[in-house]
C-alpha angles and dihedrals in degrees: 000000000000091000091050092048091047090049091050090047091052091047090050090047090052091047090048090049091050091049091047091050091049090049091050091050091048090047089051091051092048091048090050091049091048090050091050091048091049090051091048091047091050090048092049091048090049092049090047091049091047091050090047092049091049092048090050091049091051091048091051091050090049092047090050090050090050091050090051091048091049090049091049092049091048089052090048092049090049092051090047090052090051090049091050091051090049091050091048090051091049090048091052091049091048091048090050091048091047091050091049090048091050091050091048090048089049091052091048091050091049090049092048093048092054 
């Protein structure tokens, strides 16, 4: 009986050792897979961050170009307003000169008629 029990104990010990070995192998595989997934996740995060950084840089360049264009257009509008004011002033001067010339012509015609 003792021999049988010892034999069973040894068999159970071998089975336990096999199961423990299998568990250790499985644990090693799972740890490797976790490590691979972590590496892939870090790589994906890095690629995402790089893409985000590049997109932000392009947006900043585009925003700066828009600011420059707005500034240029504001300057153009300002110069056009000055030009309009100058033209209005010239028109007023020409109208005044024309009116004076017409009055002088009128006087001349009156003088000629007399």
